[in-house]
C-alpha positions as CSV (number, residue, x, y, z in Angstrom):
1,M,-0.1,0.1,0.0
2,K,3.0,2.2,0.6
3,K,3.8,2.1,-3.1
4,V,0.3,3.0,-4.0
5,L,0.1,6.2,-1.8
6,W,3.6,7.1,-3.2
7,A,1.9,6.8,-6.6
8,L,-0.7,9.3,-5.7
9,V,1.6,12.0,-4.3
10,A,2.2,13.6,-7.8
11,F,-1.5,13.9,-8.2
12,T,-1.9,15.4,-4.7
13,M,0.7,18.1,-5.5
14,L,-0.8,18.7,-8.7
15,L,-4.1,19.7,-7.5
16,G,-2.5,21.8,-4.8
17,G,-3.8,22.9,-1.3
18,E,-7.1,24.5,-2.5
19,A,-8.7,21.1,-3.9
20,F,-7.5,19.1,-0.7
21,A,-8.1,21.6,2.0
22,Q,-10.7,20.8,4.7
23,A,-14.3,21.1,3.5
24,K,-16.1,24.1,4.4
25,K,-19.4,22.3,3.6
26,D,-20.6,19.1,4.8
27,Y,-20.6,16.9,1.9
28,K,-22.5,13.9,3.4
29,I,-20.9,11.3,1.5
30,A,-21.6,7.5,2.3
31,W,-19.8,4.4,1.2
32,Y,-21.8,1.2,1.1
33,A,-20.7,-2.5,0.8
34,S,-23.0,-5.3,0.6
35,A,-21.4,-7.6,3.1
36,V,-18.2,-8.6,4.6
37,H,-15.8,-9.5,2.0
38,P,-12.0,-9.1,1.7
39,Y,-12.5,-7.2,-1.7
40,F,-14.2,-4.4,0.3
41,D,-11.1,-4.0,2.8
42,G,-9.0,-3.0,-0.2
43,V,-11.7,-0.6,-1.6
44,K,-12.3,1.0,2.2
45,K,-8.5,1.9,2.2
46,G,-9.1,4.0,-0.8
47,V,-12.0,5.6,0.9
48,E,-9.7,6.2,4.0
49,A,-7.1,7.7,1.6
50,F,-9.6,9.9,0.1
51,E,-10.8,11.3,3.6
52,K,-7.4,12.0,4.4
53,D,-6.4,13.9,1.5
54,T,-9.6,15.9,1.1
55,G,-10.7,16.4,5.0
56,I,-14.0,15.0,4.1
57,T,-15.5,12.2,6.3
58,V,-17.2,9.6,4.6
59,L,-19.6,7.3,6.4
60,K,-18.4,3.7,5.8
61,Q,-21.3,1.0,6.0
62,I,-21.2,-2.7,5.4
63,G,-24.4,-4.6,5.2
64,P,-25.5,-8.0,6.4
65,D,-26.0,-9.9,3.3
66,W,-25.7,-9.9,-0.3
67,T,-29.4,-9.3,-0.9
68,Q,-31.0,-6.0,-2.4
69,E,-33.6,-5.8,0.0
70,S,-30.9,-5.4,2.8
71,E,-28.9,-2.8,0.8
72,T,-32.0,-0.9,-0.1
73,A,-33.1,-0.6,3.5
74,G,-29.6,0.5,4.4
75,L,-29.5,3.0,1.8
76,E,-32.9,4.3,2.5
77,A,-31.9,5.2,6.1
78,L,-29.1,7.1,4.7
79,V,-31.3,9.2,2.5
80,A,-33.5,10.0,5.3
81,K,-30.5,11.0,7.4
82,G,-29.5,13.6,4.3
83,Y,-26.7,11.9,2.7
84,K,-26.4,13.0,-0.8
85,G,-23.1,11.4,-2.4
86,F,-23.5,7.5,-2.3
87,S,-20.6,5.3,-3.4
88,V,-22.2,1.7,-3.7
89,Y,-21.5,-1.8,-4.7
90,P,-25.0,-2.8,-6.2
91,S,-26.2,-6.3,-4.7
92,N,-28.4,-6.7,-7.6
93,A,-27.6,-4.9,-11.0
94,S,-31.3,-4.4,-12.0
95,G,-32.9,-4.1,-8.3
96,V,-30.5,-1.4,-7.4
97,N,-31.9,1.1,-9.6
98,A,-35.2,1.7,-7.5
99,I,-33.1,2.9,-4.6
100,Y,-30.9,5.0,-7.0
101,K,-34.3,6.9,-8.2
102,E,-35.0,7.6,-4.5
103,I,-31.6,9.0,-4.1
104,Q,-32.0,11.1,-7.3
105,S,-35.2,12.3,-6.3
106,A,-33.8,13.6,-2.9
107,G,-31.3,15.6,-4.8
108,G,-28.3,13.2,-4.4
109,F,-26.0,11.2,-6.5
110,A,-25.1,7.5,-6.9
111,V,-21.6,6.1,-8.1
112,N,-21.3,2.3,-8.4
113,F,-18.0,0.8,-7.3
114,G,-16.7,-2.6,-8.3
115,A,-19.7,-3.7,-10.6
116,P,-22.4,-1.6,-12.7
117,S,-26.0,-1.3,-12.3
118,Q,-28.1,-2.3,-15.3
119,Q,-28.5,0.4,-17.8
120,P,-30.5,2.8,-18.2
121,T,-29.7,3.6,-14.6
122,P,-29.8,6.7,-12.3
123,A,-26.2,5.9,-11.2
124,S,-24.1,8.8,-12.6
125,F,-20.8,6.6,-12.9
126,T,-19.5,3.1,-12.5
127,V,-15.7,2.9,-11.2
128,A,-14.6,-0.8,-11.7
129,T,-12.6,-3.5,-13.4
130,D,-13.6,-4.3,-16.9
131,V,-14.4,-7.8,-15.4
132,K,-15.4,-9.5,-18.7
133,Y,-12.0,-8.3,-20.2
134,A,-10.3,-9.2,-17.2
135,A,-11.8,-12.9,-17.2
136,T,-10.9,-13.1,-21.0
137,L,-7.4,-11.9,-20.4
138,A,-6.8,-14.4,-17.5
139,T,-8.3,-17.3,-19.8
140,Q,-5.9,-16.3,-22.5
141,T,-3.1,-16.3,-20.2
142,L,-4.0,-19.6,-19.1
143,I,-4.5,-21.0,-22.4
144,K,-0.9,-20.0,-23.4
145,L,0.4,-21.7,-20.2
146,M,-1.4,-24.8,-21.3
147,G,0.3,-24.7,-24.7
148,N,-2.9,-23.7,-26.5
149,K,-4.7,-26.8,-25.9
150,G,-6.4,-29.1,-23.1
151,N,-9.2,-29.0,-20.6
152,I,-10.2,-26.0,-18.4
153,L,-11.9,-26.2,-15.1
154,N,-14.0,-22.9,-14.7
155,V,-14.4,-22.1,-11.0
156,L,-17.1,-19.0,-10.5
157,E,-18.5,-17.7,-7.4
158,V,-22.0,-16.4,-7.0
159,M,-24.2,-16.5,-10.1
160,T,-26.6,-13.9,-9.0
161,D,-23.7,-11.4,-8.7
162,P,-23.6,-9.3,-12.0
163,N,-19.8,-9.5,-12.2
164,T,-19.9,-13.4,-12.0
165,V,-22.0,-13.5,-15.1
166,L,-19.9,-11.2,-16.9
167,R,-16.6,-13.3,-16.0
168,K,-18.3,-16.4,-17.0
169,E,-18.9,-14.8,-20.4
170,G,-15.4,-13.6,-20.4
171,V,-13.8,-17.2,-19.9
172,E,-16.1,-18.7,-22.4
173,L,-15.3,-16.2,-25.1
174,A,-11.6,-17.0,-24.9
175,V,-12.2,-20.7,-24.8
176,K,-14.5,-20.4,-27.9
177,A,-11.7,-18.7,-29.8
178,M,-9.2,-21.7,-29.3
179,P,-10.4,-24.8,-31.2
180,G,-8.1,-27.1,-29.2
181,V,-9.4,-26.0,-25.7
182,K,-12.7,-26.9,-23.9
183,I,-14.2,-26.0,-20.6
184,I,-14.4,-29.8,-19.0
185,Q,-16.3,-28.6,-15.9
186,E,-17.9,-25.5,-14.4
187,V,-18.1,-25.1,-10.7
188,A,-20.3,-22.3,-9.3
189,D,-22.5,-20.8,-6.5
190,I,-19.7,-20.5,-4.2
191,T,-19.6,-18.1,-1.2
192,S,-16.7,-19.1,1.1
193,I,-13.2,-20.4,1.0
194,E,-14.4,-23.5,2.9
195,E,-17.2,-24.2,0.3
196,A,-14.8,-23.4,-2.5
197,T,-12.1,-25.7,-1.1
198,E,-14.6,-28.6,-0.9
199,K,-16.0,-28.4,-4.5
200,I,-12.7,-27.7,-6.0
201,Q,-11.0,-30.6,-4.5
202,N,-13.8,-32.8,-5.5
203,A,-13.6,-31.7,-8.9
204,I,-9.8,-32.3,-9.2
205,A,-10.2,-35.7,-7.4
206,A,-12.8,-36.8,-10.0
207,Q,-11.0,-35.3,-13.1
208,K,-7.4,-34.9,-12.2
209,D,-6.1,-36.7,-15.3
210,K,-8.2,-34.7,-17.7
211,I,-7.8,-31.1,-16.1
212,D,-5.0,-29.3,-17.6
213,G,-5.9,-25.8,-16.1
214,I,-8.0,-24.0,-13.6
215,V,-9.2,-20.4,-14.0
216,C,-10.9,-18.7,-10.9
217,T,-12.5,-15.2,-11.4
218,G,-13.5,-14.8,-7.8
219,Y,-11.7,-13.8,-4.7
220,T,-12.7,-17.0,-2.4
221,T,-12.2,-19.4,-5.4
222,T,-8.8,-18.2,-6.0
223,V,-7.7,-18.3,-2.4
224,A,-9.0,-21.9,-2.0
225,T,-7.4,-23.2,-5.4
226,A,-4.0,-21.5,-4.6
227,Q,-4.1,-23.4,-1.1
228,I,-5.0,-26.6,-3.0
229,L,-2.5,-26.4,-5.7
230,A,0.5,-25.3,-3.4
231,E,0.1,-29.0,-2.0
232,Y,-1.2,-30.8,-5.2
233,N,1.4,-29.4,-7.6
234,K,4.3,-30.3,-5.1
235,T,4.0,-34.0,-5.9
236,A,1.8,-34.2,-9.0
237,K,3.1,-36.0,-12.2
238,K,1.5,-33.2,-14.3
239,K,1.1,-29.8,-12.8
240,I,-2.3,-28.2,-13.3
241,R,-1.8,-24.6,-14.7
242,F,-3.7,-22.0,-12.9
243,I,-4.6,-18.3,-13.0
244,G,-6.9,-16.4,-10.4
245,I,-8.1,-13.1,-9.6
246,D,-6.9,-10.6,-6.6
247,D,-3.7,-10.6,-4.7
248,D,-4.5,-12.2,-1.4
249,P,-1.2,-12.8,0.3
250,V,-1.9,-16.6,0.1
251,V,-2.1,-16.2,-3.7
252,V,1.1,-14.0,-4.0
253,K,3.2,-16.5,-1.9
254,A,2.0,-19.4,-4.1
255,I,3.1,-17.5,-7.2
256,K,6.4,-16.6,-5.5
257,D,7.0,-20.2,-4.5
258,G,6.1,-21.3,-8.2
259,Y,3.1,-23.7,-7.3
260,I,0.6,-21.5,-9.3
261,D,1.2,-19.4,-12.1
262,A,-0.5,-16.2,-12.1
263,T,-3.3,-13.6,-10.8
264,I,-5.1,-10.8,-12.3
265,A,-4.9,-8.0,-9.8
266,Q,-7.7,-5.4,-9.8
267,N,-7.7,-1.9,-8.4
268,P,-9.9,-2.0,-5.4
269,Y,-8.1,1.1,-3.9
270,G,-8.7,2.9,-6.7
271,H,-12.5,1.8,-6.7
272,G,-12.8,3.4,-3.3
273,Y,-11.0,6.7,-3.8
274,I,-12.3,7.4,-7.3
275,S,-15.9,6.7,-6.6
276,C,-15.8,9.3,-3.4
277,M,-13.8,11.7,-5.4
278,L,-16.7,11.9,-8.2
279,N,-19.3,12.2,-5.5
280,K,-17.3,15.2,-4.2
281,Y,-17.3,16.6,-7.7
282,L,-21.1,15.9,-8.4
283,I,-22.0,17.7,-5.0
284,D,-19.7,20.6,-6.0
285,G,-22.2,21.1,-9.2
286,Y,-20.1,19.1,-11.7
287,T,-22.2,17.2,-14.3
288,V,-21.6,14.1,-16.1
289,K,-20.0,14.5,-19.6
290,A,-21.9,13.1,-22.6
291,G,-21.0,9.5,-23.0
292,A,-19.0,9.1,-19.6
293,Y,-20.3,6.6,-17.3
294,M,-17.8,3.7,-17.1
295,V,-14.5,4.6,-15.3
296,N,-12.1,1.6,-16.1
297,S,-9.9,1.2,-13.0
298,G,-7.4,-1.1,-14.6
299,A,-6.3,-4.9,-14.1
300,L,-2.9,-6.5,-14.5
301,V,-1.6,-10.0,-15.1
302,V,0.7,-10.7,-12.1
303,T,3.3,-13.4,-12.4
304,K,6.6,-14.2,-10.4
305,A,8.3,-11.7,-12.8
306,N,6.4,-8.4,-11.6
307,L,5.3,-9.3,-8.1
308,D,7.4,-6.4,-6.9
309,T,6.2,-3.8,-9.2
310,Y,2.4,-4.5,-9.9
311,S,1.1,-2.6,-7.0
312,S,3.0,0.6,-7.8
313,M,1.8,0.1,-11.5
314,L,-1.8,-0.1,-10.4
315,G,-1.2,3.1,-8.3
316,A,0.0,5.1,-11.1
317,V,-3.3,4.1,-12.9
318,T,-5.4,5.3,-10.1
319,A,-3.4,8.7,-10.1
320,D,-3.7,9.1,-13.8
321,I,-7.5,9.0,-13.7
322,L,-7.8,11.1,-10.9
323,K,-5.8,13.7,-12.8
324,K,-7.9,13.4,-15.8
325,L,-11.4,13.4,-14.2
326,E,-12.3,16.9,-15.1
327,K,-11.1,16.4,-18.5
328,D,-12.7,13.1,-19.4
329,Y,-15.7,12.6,-17.3
330,L,-17.2,15.9,-16.1
331,V,-18.3,19.3,-17.0
332,A,-17.7,22.1,-14.7
333,P,-20.4,24.2,-13.2
334,K,-21.1,27.6,-15.0
335,K,-19.6,30.3,-12.8
């Protein structure tokens, strides 16, 4: 994280003291995550950095579960308390739009982080990884590691999550482009590392002689598979190639030790920081530039070769996006 913070120093200096002075008005910005999840820990660090840099306090709330009903209730309570800027992970891509309309009617703004709401949407922006592209990139990387042929075990998380659906499409798109590659089995509807461990171990046990590679596009599935393969690939006659998503320490260590091949690093820090900054701009009277909605926060393939540099690379991406927000995504209020 120190590398990420240093990467933002240039941006902070560029804007100068005026933009980062203690806010004179109460911006009333709230950050809402669906439920406890390691991904949200990284996003929260970006929110906390935004608070430190701007002097604006952000209410940080984590819901009890992944249902839209719970999220809507939580957000409605915040609207009633006068909050105007909302940074939200949508629990349901279509269902979230109803509460976004309420926010809009109350004079507020909603910015998705991590996943988009279904369009047309009252949300002003989505700050997220292009998850379909990231899943395609991951699968293409895996296929190359497999020598452009063989069988893939495709491991997904919760199919009601809009990101999981897009990731499934991305994996299948990459496989479809390679005649010598097929998905031998799909494992899905996983909500915990324990559940992932059981399902993945069962799949490997049943088809270990047929599986050439595994792609995981969710955090819990990636951590579970990294732990499994750290043991399996030590003694296996045929190594199972693997790529996952996110950079949990378990995953990073497995890459460093050579037991797994790679992972896709997202930019949760940027999801938190950028979404809050957009809310500040919107409350200040800026409007959305025509055609601007998706803020692609970047994704990188992490291998043993770039383990020491990928964090600073993502930090530079975040700083560059922040520097270009007014130019690429916003229209300044008329003076």
